[in-house]
N, C-alpha and C positions, 0 to 999 in steps of 0.2 A: 499608841496610836501614831500614825506617820503624819509629819510635819507636812502640810501641804504646800508651803512657802519655802521649803528646805531649798538653798541655794546651790549652785554648783551642778545641778543634775542635768542642764542644757547648754554646756560651754559654747557650742557653735552658735547655736541660735540665739543665744545672749550676744555673742560679738556682732551679729549681724543686726540685731535689733538696737544694740548700742548706737551702731552708725546711722540707721534709720532715723532714731529718736532724736540725734543730734541734727540731721537734716530736717527733720519735720520742725523741730523746734525754731530752727534758724528760719524757714519760711514762715512760721506764725509770727515770728519777731518783726520780719519784715512788711507784714500784713496786717498790723494793727490787730494781733491776737487771733485773726481767723485763718482758716485754711481752705484751698479751694475744696469744691463739693467733693470729688472724687477721692481725694486724698482723706478728707474729714470721715468720709464713709468707712475706709479702711483702717483709720485710728479707733473709732469706736467699736468697729468690729473686735480689733486686737484687745483694746481695753475690756470688753464685754459690758460696758454700760456707760451713759453719759448724762449729765445733767439739765434738765431743761425747765421752762417756766410755761404753764397754760392758765387761761382765764376761763373761767365757766360764766357765760353771759346768760343772765336770769332777767324776765320781763317783770314789770311791777305786778303781775299776777301769778308770778311763780312758774312761768315755763322756761325751760332751758332755750338759749339761742345758740345754734350751732352755725358752722361756717362751711362752705362748700369748698372742699380743698382743690386749689390749683397751684401748683408749684412748678415753674418753668425750669427749674435745675433739678427736678425728680430724675433719677436713674435706676435703670436695673427694675428690682421688684417693687420700688417705691413708687412707680407708674401704676400699680394695682389700687394705690389709694386716690388716683385722680376722679375728682368729681363726687367723690363721697364726703358725707357730714363728718366733722371733726370740731374739738375744741381749739380754738385759736392758740399756737403756741411756736415756742421757738428754743432751739437748743442754746445754751448758754457756752460762751466762750469764755476763756480764763479772764479776757479782758473786760468782761461785762460789768458794766457799773450798778452796784447794789441799788441804789437811791433811783437810778433812772430805767431799770430794766422793766418795770412794768408799764410805765409811759412808752418806752420804744416799743414793745410789742404792742400795747394798743394802737399806737400811731401807724404803726406797719401792717397790722392785721384787721384792724376793728372799725378804724375810721377812714375817712376819705383824704386825698392827699390836700395839704392844706390846711388842715385842723388839728395844728402842733397843740394851740391853747386848749381846745376842747379834749385832745388826748390827755394831754397833763391835769386837767380838772378830774376826768374820769378815774385817773390812776390813783388820786387821793381819795377816792371812795372805794377803791377796791379792799377788800378784806380777805384775810386767810381762810380757804377752804378747806384743804387737807394736802396729803402727799400720797403719791401713788409710784408703783413700779409697773411698768408696762413692759410687755415682751415685743419687740420690733423685729420680728421674725423675718421681715422684709428688709433689715439691715444686719441680720445675724447679731443684736445686740439687745441691751435692756436699757429703757430709759426711767432714770430717777427725775420723778416730777412734783414741783410744787406747784399746786394749784391754787390759784386766786380766783374769787367769786366779784362780780361785778352786776348790780342792777341797771338795766338800760331800757330805753324805749325805742323799739327798733323802728318805730316809724319816723324817728328823728332823721331827717334827710341828710345830716352829717355823718351817718352810719355808712359803711360800704353796701352794697346793694347784694352782695353774695352770702348775707346773714340769713338764716331760716329759722323761725319759731317751730321748734320742735312739738309734734303733736302726737299723742301717745297711739292714737287711732291709725296713724299714716304709717305706713310700711316705709319709714325712711332708711336709707342705706346708710348706715353708722360704721366708722371704721372700727373694727373690733376692738381693741383694746381701750376704746372710748365707752362702749356700750356699760360696762360696770360703773362707769363714774356717773352717768347718768341716772342708772339705779341706784346709786349711794345718794345722789342728791333728793330723790324722791324719799328715800328711806331716812335720810338725816338733813334736811334742809338748811339746817344753821350751820352745818359743816363740822370740823373739828375729827375728819375722817383719816383713816390709813387703808388705803385701797393697793391690794397685790392682785392684779389683774392676771397674772401667770397662774394664779390658783384659782381662777372664777370663770364659770361657763359666759359665752358671750350674748346669752339671750337674756 
């Protein structure tokens, strides 16, 4: 069987990528581990996958709480997600702090500005739900996602106003790769799941 990682088969491409990789690493180093959005999109496309963190919000009654997607930095086909419901999440950079990444996500995507202490207390209550692989065709890549679960009371005024309690009977427009996650939650509410949405229907 052919070795898919055999080296030396594309010397010209390797030379070009070596220079690009060095330049990208330099930009990342100067920018606290982050890349400008347009460069980041090309990097994850070349890599074929990237690592993310998402949080599955749940009401005390057991209903999922989703977020209306609005990303001012969206480009290209990412704009297809605008206004749809999704799990709050973030791509994790090489410089992301393991102990703070859940708090940072909640602070940025779930609670209102100025609620840092509330975000920190919520992060301590988050528990592991599962791991997923998402096809992000809009980015020509795959997202490898750690999913945490967190019970919240969406009526609490400290939460952002773009959170929506999901009702099965309502025809909500959910981002395709998150539909199987909601389905998995109803089937396994205690979590501990592995979800590969590349191989599952969106319904």
